[in-house]
N, C-alpha and C positions, 0 to 999 in steps of 0.2 A: 320167065317167072323170076321176080325179085327175091335175093336172099332172104331167110327167115330173120325175123327181129331177134336181137339177143335177149337172153332172159332177163326178165324185170322190166322190159320196156313194153309200153303199150303199142300193139300194132296199129298201124293207120289203116284206115278204111275210108271208101269213098265217102264224099259229103252227102248227107242225107237232107231232106226236106226239114226236118227238125233242127239241123245244124245251121240251114240258111235263117231259119227262125230266130234262133240265138245269136246269130252274127248281126242281123238286121236290129235285133233290140239292144245290143250292145254298142254297135259302131254306126248305126243308121242305115238308110235304104240303099245307098250307093255301094256298100260294103260288099255285098254278096256278088254284085256285078263286076267289081274288081277282082274277086276270087275267082270268077268263071273266066276272066280274060286270058287267052293264051299268052304266053306259053305255060301258063301255071296250071299244073294238072292237080287232081284232088290230093295227091301226096304233097305237093307244094304248098296248097292252099291251108292244109292241115298243119304243116311246119310253120306257116305265116300266122295262123290263128293262136298255135301253142305258144310262139314266142311273144305275139303281143298280149296274150293273157297272163304270161309270167312277167312282162313289164307292167302290167296294170292288175296287180292282185285283187282279188275279189272285194266282198261277196257278191256274186252274180246270181241273177235270178233268170229262168228260162220262162220267158213269157210265150205262151201259146194261144 
């Protein structure tokens, strides 16, 4: 089991279907398959997404 996150940080969770929708709407249809490619696990995918969202500040819309 991974160590607990320090206080003040958001805990990472596995990618959900709504995350895939958001990723597709922002980066296009190929982005989700890139996230699912080994060896990137859900934690790595969320780190990747967080880094890219910081580099490209919003406003973002979730298209469902």
